[in-house]
PAZAPA-4460 file (N, C-alpha, C; in steps of 0.05 Angstrom, whole numbers, plus 32768, in hexadecimal, padded with zeros to 4 digits):
% residues 335
    n_x    n_y    n_z   ca_x   ca_y   ca_z    c_x    c_y    c_z   seq   type   mol
   8A5C   86EA   8038   8A73   86E1   8048   8A82   86CC   8038     1      M     A
   8A9C   86CF   8037   8AAD   86BC   802A   8AAF   86A3   803B     2      T     A
   8AA8   868C   8030   8AA9   8673   803E   8AC0   8663   8034     3      N     A
   8AD5   865F   8044   8AED   8652   803B   8AF0   8637   8049     4      C     A
   8AF0   8622   803A   8AF2   8607   8046   8B0C   85FA   803D     5      T     A
   8B14   85E7   804D   8B2D   85D9   8046   8B26   85BD   803B     6      C     A
   8B30   85B7   8024   8B2A   859D   8017   8B44   858D   8014     7      A     A
   8B41   8573   8016   8B57   8561   8012   8B51   854F   7FFA     8      H     A
   8B63   854E   7FE7   8B60   853C   7FD0   8B79   852C   7FCD     9      S     A
   8B77   8512   7FD3   8B8F   8502   7FD0   8BA5   850B   7FE3    10      G     A
   8B9D   8515   7FFB   8BB1   851E   800E   8BBA   853A   800A    11      G     A
   8BAF   8548   7FF6   8BB7   8563   7FEF   8BA3   8576   7FFB    12      V     A
   8BAD   858B   8008   8B9C   859F   8015   8B98   85B7   8002    13      R     A
   8B7F   85BF   7FFF   8B78   85D7   7FF0   8B64   85E7   8000    14      T     A
   8B61   8600   7FF8   8B4F   8612   8006   8B3A   861C   7FF3    15      F     A
   8B21   8612   7FF5   8B0C   861B   7FE4   8B02   8636   7FED    16      A     A
   8AFC   8647   7FDA   8AF2   8661   7FE0   8B07   8676   7FE3    17      G     A
   8B21   866F   7FE1   8B36   8682   7FE2   8B41   8686   7FC6    18      V     A
   8B40   869F   7FBC   8B49   86A4   7FA1   8B66   869E   7F9D    19      P     A
   8B6E   8695   7F86   8B8A   8691   7F7F   8B94   86A6   7F6D    20      S     A
   8BAD   86AC   7F6E   8BB8   86C2   7F5E   8BD2   86B9   7F52    21      K     A
   8BD6   86BF   7F39   8BEF   86B8   7F2C   8C06   86C9   7F36    22      G     A
   8C1E   86C0   7F2F   8C36   86CD   7F3A   8C3E   86E6   7F29    23      M     A
   8C33   86E9   7F11   8C3C   86FF   7EFF   8C2B   8717   7F05    24      H     A
   8C37   872C   7F0F   8C29   8745   7F16   8C39   875C   7F0B    25      M     A
   8C2B   8772   7F04   8C39   8789   7EFA   8C3B   879E   7F10    26      S     A
   8C50   87AF   7F0E   8C53   87C5   7F21   8C62   87DC   7F14    27      Y     A
   8C5E   87F4   7F1E   8C6B   880B   7F14   8C85   8811   7F23    28      Q     A
   8C9B   8816   7F16   8CB3   881E   7F23   8CB1   883C   7F2A    29      F     A
   8CB8   8843   7F42   8CB8   885F   7F4B   8CD1   886C   7F42    30      S     A
   8CD0   8886   7F3C   8CE9   8894   7F34   8CFC   8898   7F4C    31      P     A
   8CF2   8894   7F64   8D03   8897   7F7C   8D06   887D   7F8A    32      E     A
   8D1D   8879   7F96   8D21   8861   7FA7   8D25   886B   7FC3    33      T     A
   8D17   885F   7FD6   8D18   8868   7FF1   8D23   8853   8003    34      T     A
   8D31   883F   7FF7   8D3D   882A   8007   8D5C   882D   8006    35      F     A
   8D6A   8821   8019   8D87   8823   8019   8D93   8817   8000    36      P     A
   8DA7   8823   7FF4   8DB2   881B   7FDB   8DCD   880C   7FE0    37      K     A
   8DD3   87FA   7FCD   8DED   87EC   7FCC   8DF3   87DE   7FE7    38      Q     A
   8DE0   87CF   7FF1   8DE5   87C1   800A   8DF5   87A7   8004    39      L     A
   8E04   879E   8018   8E12   8785   8015   8DFE   876E   8014    40      A     A
   8E05   8757   8008   8DF3   8740   8008   8DE9   8739   8024    41      P     A
   8DD0   8732   8025   8DC4   872B   803F   8DCE   8710   8049    42      V     A
   8DD7   870F   8062   8DE1   86F6   806D   8DCC   86E6   807A    43      S     A
   8DB5   86F3   8081   8D9F   86E5   808E   8DA8   86D4   80A6    44      R     A
   8DB3   86E0   80BB   8DBB   86D0   80D2   8DA2   86C5   80E1    45      P     A
   8DA8   86B3   80F3   8D92   86A7   8103   8D8A   86BA   8119    46      A     A
   8D72   86B6   8125   8D6A   86C7   813B   8D7E   86C5   8152    47      P     A
   8D7F   86DB   8162   8D90   86DB   817A   8D85   86C7   818E    48      R     A
   8D96   86BC   819F   8D8E   86A9   81B3   8D84   86B7   81CC    49      R     A
   8D6F   86C7   81C8   8D62   86D5   81DE   8D44   86D2   81DB    50      T     A
   8D36   86DA   81F0   8D19   86D9   81EF   8D0F   86BD   81E9    51      G     A
   8CFD   86BB   81D5   8CF2   86A0   81CE   8D07   868E   81C2    52      R     A
   8D1E   8698   81BA   8D33   8688   81AE   8D49   8682   81C3    53      F     A
   8D45   8688   81DC   8D59   8683   81F0   8D5D   8665   81F4    54      A     A
   8D76   865E   81F9   8D7D   8642   81FD   8D77   863A   821A    55      R     A
   8D5E   8633   8220   8D56   862A   823A   8D5D   860D   823E    56      T     A
   8D59   8604   8257   8D5E   85E7   825D   8D4C   85D6   824C    57      R     A
   8D32   85DE   824A   8D20   85CE   823B   8D28   85CC   821E    58      G     A
   8D32   85E3   8213   8D3A   85E2   81F7   8D53   85D1   81F3    59      L     A
   8D65   85D1   8207   8D7D   85C0   8205   8D75   85A3   8204    60      R     A
   8D61   859C   8215   8D58   8580   8215   8D4B   8579   81FA    61      L     A
   8D3B   858C   81EF   8D2E   8587   81D5   8D43   8583   81BF    62      M     A
   8D57   8594   81BF   8D6D   8592   81AB   8D7B   8578   81AD    63      R     A
   8D7F   856F   81C6   8D8C   8555   81CA   8D7B   853E   81BF    64      G     A
   8D61   853F   81C3   8D4F   852B   81B9   8D4E   852B   819A    65      A     A
   8D4D   8543   818E   8D4E   8545   8171   8D68   853B   8166    66      Y     A
   8D7E   8540   8174   8D98   8536   816A   8D98   8518   8167    67      A     A
   8D8C   850A   817B   8D8A   84ED   817A   8D77   84E4   8163    68      V     A
   8D60   84F0   8162   8D4C   84E8   814F   8D55   84EE   8132    69      L     A
   8D62   8505   812E   8D6B   850B   8113   8D7F   84F6   8109    70      C     A
   8D8E   84EB   811B   8DA2   84D7   8113   8D96   84BB   8110    71      R     A
   8D84   84B3   8123   8D7A   8498   8124   8D5F   8494   8118    72      L     A
   8D4E   84A9   8119   8D33   84A6   810E   8D2B   84C1   8101    73      A     A
   8D36   84C7   80EA   8D31   84E1   80DE   8D14   84E6   80D6    74      P     A
   8D05   84D0   80CF   8CE9   84D3   80C8   8CD9   84DC   80E1    75      A     A
   8CDF   84D0   80F7   8CD2   84D7   8110   8CD9   84F4   8118    76      V     A
   8CF2   84FB   8115   8CFB   8516   811B   8CEC   852B   810A    77      A     A
   8CE8   8524   80F0   8CDA   8536   80DE   8CBD   8539   80E5    78      A     A
   8CB1   8523   80ED   8C94   8523   80F5   8C90   8535   810D    79      Q     A
   8CA2   8531   8121   8CA0   8541   813A   8CA5   855F   8134    80      L     A
   8CBA   8564   8124   8CC1   857F   811D   8CAB   858D   810E    81      A     A
   8C9E   857F   80FB   8C88   858B   80EC   8C72   8593   80FF    82      Y     A
   8C6B   8581   8111   8C55   8587   8124   8C5C   859F   8135    83      A     A
   8C75   85A1   813E   8C7E   85B7   814E   8C7E   85D1   813F    84      Q     A
   8C88   85D0   8126   8C89   85E8   8115   8C6D   85F2   810F    85      L     A
   8C5A   85E0   810C   8C3F   85E8   8104   8C2D   85F0   811C    86      A     A
   8C38   85EF   8134   8C28   85F5   814C   8C31   8610   8157    87      T     A
   8C22   8625   8153   8C2A   863F   815E   8C26   8640   817C    88      P     A
   8C37   864F   818A   8C34   8651   81A7   8C1B   8662   81AD    89      P     A
   8C0E   865B   81C2   8BF7   866A   81CC   8C00   867E   81E1    90      R     A
   8BFD   8697   81DB   8C06   86AC   81ED   8BEF   86BA   81FB    91      T     A
   8BF3   86C1   8214   8BDF   86CF   8223   8BDC   86EC   8219    92      A     A
   8BC4   86F6   8219   8BBF   8711   820F   8BBD   8725   8226    93      Q     A
   8BC7   873D   8222   8BC5   8752   8236   8BA8   8759   823A    94      L     A
   8BA1   8762   8252   8B85   876B   8257   8B7C   8781   8244    95      D     A
   8B8F   8793   823E   8B88   87A9   822C   8B81   879F   8211    96      S     A
   8B8E   878A   8208   8B89   877F   81ED   8B6E   876F   81EE    97      R     A
   8B68   8762   8204   8B4F   8755   8206   8B38   876A   8206    98      L     A
   8B3D   8780   8213   8B28   8796   8213   8B25   87A1   81F7    99      A     A
   8B3A   87A2   81E8   8B39   87AC   81CC   8B28   8799   81BB   100      L     A
   8B2B   877F   81C0   8B1A   876C   81B2   8AFC   8770   81B8   101      R     A
   8AF7   8776   81D2   8ADB   877A   81DA   8ACF   8793   81CC   102      D     A
   8ADF   87A6   81C5   8AD6   87BE   81B8   8AD1   87BB   819A   103      Q     A
   8ADA   87A5   818F   8AD9   87A0   8172   8ABF   8794   816A   104      A     A
   8AB8   8797   8150   8AA3   8787   8144   8AB0   876D   813C   105      L     A
   8AA6   8757   8147   8AB2   873D   8142   8AA0   8729   8135   106      G     A
   8AAB   8717   8125   8A9C   8702   8119   8AAE   86EA   8113   107      H     A
   8AA2   86D4   810C   8AB2   86BC   8105   8AB0   86B8   80E7   108      R     A
   8AC7   86B4   80DA   8AC8   86AF   80BE   8ACE   8692   80B8   109      L     A
   8ABC   8682   80AC   8AC2   8666   80A6   8ADC   8663   8096   110      P     A
   8AED   8650   809E   8B06   864D   8090   8B11   8631   8096   111      F     A
   8B18   8622   8081   8B26   8609   8083   8B1A   85F6   8098   112      A     A
   8B00   85F3   8098   8AF3   85E1   80AA   8AF0   85EB   80C6   113      G     A
   8AF9   8603   80CB   8AF5   8610   80E5   8AEC   862D   80E0   114      G     A
   8AF6   863F   80F0   8AF0   865B   80EB   8B05   866D   80F7   115      D     A
   8B06   8686   80ED   8B19   869B   80F6   8B0A   86B0   8105   116      L     A
   8B16   86BA   811B   8B0B   86D0   812A   8B14   86EA   811C   117      A     A
   8B01   86FA   8113   8B06   8713   8104   8AFB   872A   8114   118      V     A
   8B0A   873F   8116   8B02   8757   8126   8B05   8770   8114   119      L     A
   8AF5   8784   811A   8AF8   879D   810B   8AF1   87B5   811D   120      S     A
   8AFE   87CB   8118   8AF9   87E4   8126   8AF7   87FB   8111   121      W     A
   8AE6   880E   8116   8AE4   8826   8106   8AD6   8822   80EB   122      G     A
   8AD6   8838   80DC   8AC9   8839   80C1   8ADC   8846   80AD   123      Q     A
   8AD9   883E   8094   8AEA   884A   807F   8AF8   8835   806F   124      G     A
   8B0C   883D   805F   8B1B   8829   804F   8B28   8815   8062   125      P     A
   8B29   87FC   8059   8B32   87E6   806A   8B50   87E4   806B   126      A     A
   8B5A   87E1   8084   8B76   87DA   8089   8B77   87BF   8097   127      V     A
   8B83   87AB   808C   8B84   8790   8097   8B9E   878D   80A7   128      L     A
   8B9C   8785   80C0   8BB3   877F   80D1   8BB8   8761   80D1   129      L     A
   8BD1   875A   80CE   8BD9   873D   80CD   8BEF   8739   80E2   130      V     A
   8BE9   872A   80F6   8BFC   8725   810C   8C10   870F   8104   131      H     A
   8C24   870B   8115   8C39   86F8   8110   8C33   86DD   811D   132      G     A
   8C47   86CB   811B   8C44   86B0   8125   8C42   86B0   8143   133      W     A
   8C2E   86A2   814E   8C2A   86A0   816A   8C1E   86B9   8177   134      G     A
   8C13   86CA   8166   8C07   86E3   8170   8BE9   86E3   816D   135      S     A
   8BDC   86FA   816B   8BBF   86FC   816A   8BB6   8716   815E   136      H     A
   8B9C   8719   815A   8B91   8730   814B   8B98   874B   8156   137      A     A
   8B99   874E   8170   8B9D   8768   817D   8BBA   876D   8184   138      T     A
   8BCD   875E   8179   8BE9   8762   8180   8BF2   877E   8178   139      H     A
   8BE7   8789   8162   8BEF   87A4   815A   8BDB   87B8   8165   140      M     A
   8BD5   87B5   817F   8BC1   87C6   818C   8BC7   87E4   818A   141      D     A
   8BE0   87EC   818B   8BE7   8808   818A   8BE1   8814   816F   142      R     A
   8BDF   8804   815A   8BDA   880E   813F   8BBC   8813   813A   143      M     A
   8BAB   8806   8149   8B8E   8806   8142   8B82   8821   8146   144      I     A
   8B86   882D   815E   8B7A   8847   8163   8B82   885D   814F   145      G     A
   8B9C   8860   814A   8BA4   8875   8137   8B99   8870   811B   146      P     A
   8B97   8857   8112   8B8C   8852   80F8   8B6E   8857   80F7   147      L     A
   8B60   8850   810C   8B43   8856   810D   8B40   8875   810D   148      V     A
   8B51   8882   811D   8B4F   889F   811E   8B55   88AD   8104   149      G     A
   8B65   88A0   80F3   8B6C   88AB   80D9   8B56   88A5   80C4   150      A     A
   8B41   8897   80CC   8B2B   8892   80BA   8B2A   8877   80AD   151      G     A
   8B36   8863   80B9   8B37   8849   80AD   8B27   8834   80BD   152      Y     A
   8B1D   8821   80AF   8B12   8809   80BC   8B28   87F5   80C0   153      R     A
   8B2E   87EE   80D8   8B44   87DC   80DE   8B39   87C0   80E2   154      V     A
   8B43   87AD   80D3   8B3A   8791   80D5   8B52   8780   80DE   155      V     A
   8B4D   876E   80F1   8B62   875C   80FA   8B56   8741   80FF   156      A     A
   8B66   872D   8100   8B5C   8711   8104   8B71   8700   8112   157      F     A
   8B67   86EC   811F   8B79   86D7   8129   8B7E   86C2   8113   158      D     A
   8B97   86BE   810C   8B9D   86AA   80F8   8B95   868E   8101   159      A     A
   8B93   867A   80EF   8B8D   865F   80F8   8B9F   8656   810E   160      P     A
   8B93   8649   8122   8BA2   863E   8139   8BAE   8654   814A   161      A     A
   8BA5   866D   8148   8BAE   8683   8158   8B96   8690   8166   162      H     A
   8B9B   869C   817D   8B86   86AC   818A   8B6C   869C   818E   163      G     A
   8B56   86A8   8184   8B3C   869C   8187   8B32   868E   816E   164      Q     A
   8B44   868B   815A   8B3D   867B   8143   8B40   865E   8149   165      S     A
   8B34   864D   8139   8B35   8630   813D   8B4F   8624   8133   166      T     A
   8B54   860C   813C   8B6B   85FD   8133   8B82   85FD   8148   167      G     A
   8B92   85E8   8146   8BAA   85E6   8158   8BC4   85E8   8148   168      R     A
   8BC3   85E5   812E   8BDB   85E6   811E   8BD5   85F4   8104   169      A     A
   8BE9   8600   80F8   8BE6   860E   80DF   8C01   860F   80D1   170      T     A
   8C02   861B   80BA   8C1B   861D   80AB   8C1A   8635   8099   171      D     A
   8C30   863A   808B   8C31   8653   807C   8C1D   8655   8065   172      L     A
   8C16   863E   8059   8C02   863F   8043   8BE6   8645   804F   173      V     A
   8BDF   8638   8064   8BC5   863E   8070   8BC3   865A   807B   174      Q     A
   8BD9   8663   8087   8BDA   867F   8092   8BD5   8693   807B   175      F     A
   8BE3   868F   8064   8BE0   86A2   804E   8BC3   86A0   8042   176      A     A
   8BB9   8688   8040   8B9E   8685   8036   8B89   8692   8049   177      A     A
   8B8E   8691   8063   8B7C   869F   8076   8B7D   86BD   8072   178      A     A
   8B95   86C8   806D   8B97   86E5   8068   8B85   86EC   8050   179      I     A
   8B88   86DD   803B   8B79   86E2   8022   8B5B   86DF   8027   180      A     A
   8B53   86CC   8038   8B37   86C8   803D   8B2B   86DF   804D   181      A     A
   8B39   86E9   8061   8B30   8700   8070   8B2F   8719   805E   182      V     A
   8B43   871C   804C   8B43   8733   803A   8B2B   8732   8027   183      A     A
   8B25   871A   801C   8B0F   8717   800A   8AF5   871D   8018   184      A     A
   8AF2   8715   8031   8ADA   871A   8041   8AD7   8737   8047   185      H     A
   8AEE   8745   804C   8AED   8761   8054   8AE5   8773   803E   186      T     A
   8AEE   876C   8025   8AE9   877E   800F   8B03   878C   8007   187      G     A
   8B02   87A0   7FF6   8B1A   87AE   7FEC   8B2B   87B8   8004   188      P     A
   8B45   87B2   8002   8B57   87BA   8017   8B67   87D3   800E   189      L     A
   8B68   87E7   801F   8B79   87FE   801A   8B96   87F6   8021   190      H     A
   8B99   87E7   8037   8BB4   87E1   8040   8BB4   87C7   8051   191      A     A
   8BCC   87BB   8051   8BD1   87A5   8064   8BE8   87AD   8075   192      V     A
   8BE5   87AA   808F   8BFB   87AF   80A3   8C01   8794   80B0   193      L     A
   8C19   878A   80AB   8C1F   876E   80B4   8C3A   876D   80C2   194      A     A
   8C3C   875B   80D5   8C54   8759   80E6   8C60   873D   80E5   195      H     A
   8C7A   873C   80E3   8C8A   8724   80E6   8C82   870E   80D2   196      S     A
   8C7C   86F6   80DB   8C72   86E1   80CA   8C5A   86EA   80BA   197      F     A
   8C49   86F9   80C6   8C31   8703   80B8   8C37   8715   80A0   198      G     A
   8C4D   8724   80A2   8C55   8735   808B   8C5E   8725   8073   199      A     A
   8C6D   8710   8078   8C76   86FF   8063   8C5E   86F0   8057   200      S     A
   8C4C   86E7   8068   8C34   86D9   805E   8C21   86EB   804F   201      M     A
   8C20   8705   8056   8C0F   8718   8047   8C19   871A   802A   202      A     A
   8C33   871B   8026   8C3E   871C   800B   8C39   8702   7FFC   203      L     A
   8C3B   86EC   800B   8C35   86D2   7FFF   8C17   86D0   7FF7   204      Y     A
   8C06   86DA   8008   8BE9   86DB   8002   8BE4   86ED   7FEA   205      A     A
   8BF2   8702   7FE7   8BEF   8714   7FD0   8BF7   8706   7FB6   206      Q     A
   8C0E   86F8   7FB7   8C18   86EB   7F9F   8C07   86D3   7F96   207      R     A
   8BFF   86C2   7FA9   8BF3   86A9   7FA2   8BD6   86A5   7FAA   208      D     A
   8BCB   86B6   7FBB   8BB1   86B0   7FC6   8B9D   86C7   7FC2   209      W     A
   8BA4   86DA   7FB1   8B90   86EE   7FA9   8B8D   8706   7FBB   210      G     A
   8B9E   870A   7FCF   8B9D   8722   7FDF   8BA4   873B   7FCE   211      L     A
   8B94   8750   7FD1   8B99   8768   7FC2   8B97   8780   7FD5   212      D     A
   8BAB   8791   7FD5   8BAC   87A8   7FE6   8BBC   87BE   7FD9   213      A     A
   8BB3   87D7   7FDC   8BC1   87ED   7FD0   8BDD   87F1   7FDD   214      K     A
   8BDE   87ED   7FF8   8BF6   87F2   8007   8BFC   87DA   8019   215      K     A
   8C16   87D6   801D   8C1F   87C0   802F   8C34   87CC   8042   216      M     A
   8C2F   87C9   805C   8C43   87D0   8071   8C4D   87B6   807D   217      V     A
   8C67   87B2   807A   8C74   8798   8082   8C87   879E   8099   218      L     A
   8C81   8795   80B0   8C91   879A   80C8   8C9F   8781   80D1   219      V     A
   8CB9   8782   80D4   8CC9   876C   80E0   8CC5   8752   80D1   220      S     A
   8CC5   8752   80B7   8CC1   873A   80A6   8CDC   872D   80A0   221      S     A
   8CDB   8712   809D   8CF3   8705   8092   8CF2   8706   8073   222      F     A
   8D09   8701   8067   8D0B   8705   804A   8D08   86EC   8039   223      D     A
   8D06   86D5   8046   8D02   86BC   8038   8CF5   86A8   804A   224      H     A
   8CE0   869A   8041   8CD2   8687   8052   8CE4   866F   8059   225      C     A
   8CF8   8669   8048   8D0B   8654   8050   8D19   865B   806A   226      N     A
   8D1F   8675   806D   8D2D   867D   8086   8D1D   8677   809E   227      W     A
   8D02   867A   809D   8CF1   8674   80B4   8CF4   8657   80BD   228      F     A
   8CF5   8645   80A9   8CF9   8628   80B1   8D16   8623   80B9   229      T     A
   8D29   8631   80AD   8D45   862D   80B5   8D49   8637   80D2   230      E     A
   8D3D   864E   80D9   8D40   8658   80F4   8D34   8645   8108   231      A     A
   8D1D   8639   8101   8D11   8625   8113   8D24   860D   8115   232      F     A
   8D2F   8603   80FF   8D40   85EC   8100   8D59   85F1   8110   233      A     A
   8D64   8609   810D   8D7C   8610   811D   8D75   8611   813B   234      E     A
   8D5E   861B   8141   8D55   861E   815C   8D52   8604   816B   235      H     A
   8D45   85F0   815E   8D40   85D7   816B   8D55   85C2   8165   236      V     A
   8D67   85C7   8152   8D7D   85B5   814C   8D77   85A0   8137   237      G     A
   8D68   85A6   8123   8D63   8593   810D   8D7A   8593   80F9   238      L     A
   8D7F   857C   80EE   8D92   857A   80D8   8D85   8584   80BE   239      T     A
   8D96   858A   80AB   8D8B   8594   8091   8D7A   857F   8084   240      A     A
   8D81   8565   8087   8D72   8550   807B   8D56   854E   8087   241      A     A
   8D54   8551   80A1   8D3A   854F   80AE   8D29   8568   80A7   242      V     A
   8D36   857F   80A6   8D27   8597   809E   8D1C   8594   8082   243      L     A
   8D2B   8588   8070   8D21   8583   8055   8D08   8571   8055   244      A     A
   8D08   855D   8067   8CF0   854C   806A   8CD8   855C   8073   245      R     A
   8CDC   856F   8086   8CC6   8580   8090   8CBB   8591   8079   246      V     A
   8CCD   859D   8069   8CC4   85AD   8053   8CB5   859C   803E   247      R     A
   8CC0   8585   8038   8CB3   8573   8024   8C97   856B   802D   248      D     A
   8C93   8568   8047   8C78   8561   8051   8C64   8577   804A   249      R     A
   8C6C   8590   804D   8C5A   85A6   8045   8C55   85A6   8027   250      L     A
   8C69   85A1   8018   8C66   85A1   7FFB   8C51   858B   7FF3   251      V     A
   8C54   8573   7FFF   8C41   855E   7FF9   8C25   8564   8002   252      R     A
   8C23   8571   8019   8C09   8578   8024   8BF9   858A   8011   253      L     A
   8C07   859B   8003   8BF9   85AE   7FF1   8BFD   85A7   7FD4   254      Y     A
   8C03   858E   7FCE   8C04   8585   7FB3   8C18   8593   7FA1   255      G     A
   8C2E   859C   7FAD   8C42   85AA   7F9D   8C3D   85C7   7F99   256      G     A
   8C26   85D1   7FA3   8C20   85EE   7FA0   8C35   85FF   7FAF   257      R     A
   8C3F   85F5   7FC5   8C54   8603   7FD4   8C6E   85FB   7FC8   258      L     A
   8C7D   860F   7FBE   8C97   860B   7FB1   8CAB   861C   7FC1   259      D     A
   8CBC   860F   7FD0   8CCF   861D   7FE1   8CE2   862F   7FD1   260      W     A
   8CE7   8628   7FB8   8CF9   8638   7FA8   8CEC   8653   7FA1   261      A     A
   8CD1   8655   7FA4   8CC3   866E   7F9D   8CBA   867D   7FB6   262      R     A
   8CC5   8677   7FCD   8CBC   8683   7FE6   8CCE   869A   7FF0   263      M     A
   8CDC   86A7   7FDD   8CEB   86BF   7FE4   8CD7   86D6   7FE9   264      S     A
   8CD7   86E1   8001   8CC6   86F7   8007   8CCF   8710   7FF8   265      V     A
   8CE9   8713   7FF3   8CF3   8729   7FE3   8CE7   8728   7FC7   266      V     A
   8CE7   8710   7FBB   8CDB   870D   7FA0   8CBD   8713   7FA1   267      D     A
   8CB0   870B   7FB6   8C93   8711   7FB8   8C8E   8730   7FB8   268      M     A
   8C9F   873E   7FC7   8C9C   875B   7FC8   8CA4   8767   7FAE   269      L     A
   8CB8   875C   7FA1   8CC0   8766   7F87   8CA9   8764   7F72   270      R     A
   8C99   874F   7F74   8C83   874B   7F62   8C69   8758   7F6A   271      G     A
   8C69   8765   7F81   8C50   8771   7F8B   8C4D   878D   7F7E   272      S     A
   8C34   8794   7F78   8C2E   87AE   7F6E   8C23   87C1   7F84   273      D     A
   8C25   87B9   7F9D   8C1C   87CA   7FB3   8C32   87DD   7FBB   274      S     A
   8C2B   87F5   7FC3   8C3E   8807   7FCF   8C46   87FB   7FEA   275      Q     A
   8C60   87FC   7FF0   8C6A   87ED   8007   8C7B   87FE   801A   276      A     A
   8C77   87F9   8033   8C88   8804   8048   8C93   87ED   8059   277      L     A
   8CAE   87EB   805B   8CBB   87D6   806A   8CC6   87E3   8084   278      V     A
   8CC1   87D7   809B   8CCB   87E1   80B4   8CDA   87CA   80C2   279      I     A
   8CF2   87D1   80CD   8D01   87BC   80DB   8D13   87C9   80EF   280      H     A
   8D16   87BD   8106   8D27   87C7   811B   8D43   87BB   811A   281      D     A
   8D57   87CB   811D   8D73   87C2   811C   8D79   87AD   8131   282      E     A
   8D6B   87AE   8148   8D70   879C   815E   8D5B   8786   8160   283      E     A
   8D4E   8780   8149   8D3A   876A   8149   8D48   8750   8150   284      D     A
   8D40   8744   8166   8D4D   872C   8170   8D42   8712   8164   285      E     A
   8D2C   8714   8155   8D20   86FC   8149   8D25   86FA   812B   286      E     A
   8D20   8710   811D   8D25   8711   8100   8D39   8727   80FB   287      I     A
   8D52   8720   80F6   8D68   8734   80F4   8D62   874A   80DF   288      P     A
   8D6E   8761   80E4   8D6A   877A   80D5   8D70   8775   80B7   289      F     A
   8D82   8763   80B1   8D89   875F   8095   8D71   8757   8084   290      E     A
   8D5E   874A   8090   8D46   8742   8081   8D36   875B   8078   291      H     A
   8D34   876F   8089   8D26   8787   8082   8D34   8796   806C   292      G     A
   8D4F   8796   806D   8D5F   87A4   8058   8D5B   8795   803D   293      L     A
   8D5A   877B   803E   8D55   876C   8025   8D3A   8773   8019   294      A     A
   8D26   8775   8029   8D0B   877C   801F   8D0B   8799   8015   295      L     A
   8D1A   87AB   8023   8D1B   87C6   801A   8D27   87C9   7FFE   296      A     A
   8D38   87B6   7FF7   8D45   87B6   7FDD   8D35   87A6   7FC8   297      N     A
   8D1E   879D   7FCF   8D0F   878B   7FBC   8D0A   8799   7FA1   298      A     A
   8D02   87B2   7FA2   8CFD   87C1   7F89   8CFD   87DF   7F90   299      R     A
   8D00   87EF   7F7B   8CFE   880C   7F7F   8CE3   8814   7F8A   300      P     A
   8CE3   8828   7F9B   8CC9   8833   7FA5   8CC1   8828   7FC0   301      G     A
   8CCF   8813   7FC9   8CC8   8808   7FE4   8CD3   881C   7FF9   302      V     A
   8CC1   8825   800A   8CCA   8836   8020   8CD5   8825   8037   303      R     A
   8CE9   882F   8044   8CF6   8820   805A   8CF9   8832   8072   304      F     A
   8CF2   8828   8089   8CF7   8836   80A3   8D05   8823   80B6   305      R     A
   8D1E   8829   80BC   8D2D   881A   80D0   8D2A   8827   80EB   306      G     A
   8D29   8817   8100   8D27   8821   811B   8D3E   8814   812B   307      T     A
   8D41   881D   8144   8D56   8811   8155   8D4C   8812   8172   308      R     A
   8D4F   87FB   817F   8D49   87F9   819B   8D2E   87EE   81A3   309      G     A
   8D1E   87E6   818F   8D03   87DB   8195   8D02   87BD   8193   310      F     A
   8D13   87B1   8183   8D11   8794   817F   8CFB   878B   816E   311      G     A
   8CF4   8772   8170   8CE0   8766   815D   8CC3   876D   8164   312      H     A
   8CBD   8770   817D   8CA1   8775   8185   8C9B   8792   818B   313      Q     A
   8CAC   879F   819A   8CA7   87BA   81A3   8CA7   87CE   818C   314      L     A
   8CB2   87C7   8176   8CB1   87D9   815F   8C94   87E0   8158   315      V     A
   8C82   87CF   815E   8C65   87D4   8158   8C59   87E8   816B   316      L     A
   8C67   87EF   8180   8C5D   8801   8194   8C6C   881C   8194   317      R     A
   8C7E   881F   8181   8C8E   8838   817F   8C7C   884E   8173   318      S     A
   8C7B   8865   8181   8C6B   887B   8177   8C74   8884   815B   319      A     A
   8C8E   8884   8157   8C98   888C   813C   8C90   8879   8126   320      G     A
   8C90   885F   812D   8C87   884B   8119   8C69   884D   8114   321      V     A
   8C5A   8851   8129   8C3D   8854   8126   8C36   886C   8114   322      I     A
   8C44   8882   8119   8C3F   889A   8109   8C47   8895   80EC   323      D     A
   8C5D   8887   80E7   8C66   8881   80CC   8C53   886F   80BD   324      A     A
   8C48   885C   80CC   8C34   8849   80BF   8C1B   8858   80B8   325      V     A
   8C10   8868   80CA   8BF8   8877   80C4   8BFC   888B   80AD   326      V     A
   8C13   8898   80AD   8C1A   88AB   8098   8C1B   889D   807D   327      E     A
   8C29   8886   807C   8C2C   8877   8063   8C11   886E   8059   328      F     A
   8C01   8863   806A   8BE7   8858   8062   8BD4   886F   8059   329      I     A
   8BD7   8886   8066   8BC5   889D   8060   8BCE   88AD   8048   330      S     A
   8BE7   88AA   803F   8BF2   88BB   802A   8BE4   88B4   8010   331      S     A
   8BE1   88C8   7FFF   8BD4   88C5   7FE5   8BE4   88B3   7FD3   332      E     A
   8BFF   88B6   7FD4   8C10   88A6   7FC3   8C2A   88A2   7FD2   333      E     A
   8C35   8889   7FD1   8C4F   8883   7FDD   8C63   8881   7FC6   334      A     A
   8C77   8893   7FC7   8C8B   8893   7FB2   8CA2   8881   7FB9   335      S     A
***
């Protein structure tokens, strides 16, 4: 069992037991391109003000408080914003998803002074599921049965501070390190199927934390980690100066290992040697469709499937998407 602990040296956080990987990777260009060609530059708009991004009365009060703090006490504003950004929402799970957990083989994987809840179903080559921010291991419940039926062992986990894993706060570095830790514990991966924030972090884990997989399915991902923080700042009303303080705090926490200039998810996919399928819905209300198009253009050979009418979450429950994912993962070669 891989035992991953979190160490602090001079205020710098590291993860013992998690392999590190350099950024230079080789890949083969495919003779065919299956992504949209000659797209206009990506504008990367903010999320729509609906659902979790709706301007509620509570949010208006929060924005008002941040407006005052950003002007009069920017250090305090940055401290509060960092804590808020690092605390994922706890969401209730459907009874059907709880039942799915009960059907799994489960265990606890030591990680960063706590542990991760890891689940698995079926037998065969391993497919690792990676959920998004504020979600949990069985969020992609509709994918599990078809993948098991196709002859795969499906492995999923609750990220740090999510679901039944320990912790109350986490960040993108710890999230990516956790993906790599679960992958190392699982053994050789045939594929990774990741959603939203988890898709971006899976590529980050591949580039910097030693994750290795033959295939990557990236659903509803953003195209740059900076955008994730910018969307948060726009949502709660942070100034650019306070957002810079929040980012700098993460850089200091990890001793400079986190470099925001290198956090382009498009570049991560460009440097990946995994066969890749990108899926994005045109009506995604949280991460606009332009992000998916940017990832589709990352390099030749990336497969792209656009959908319409499902949004950010329901795309995972689309029968057509499920079929496309199983077909891609099961195919001998993705051109």
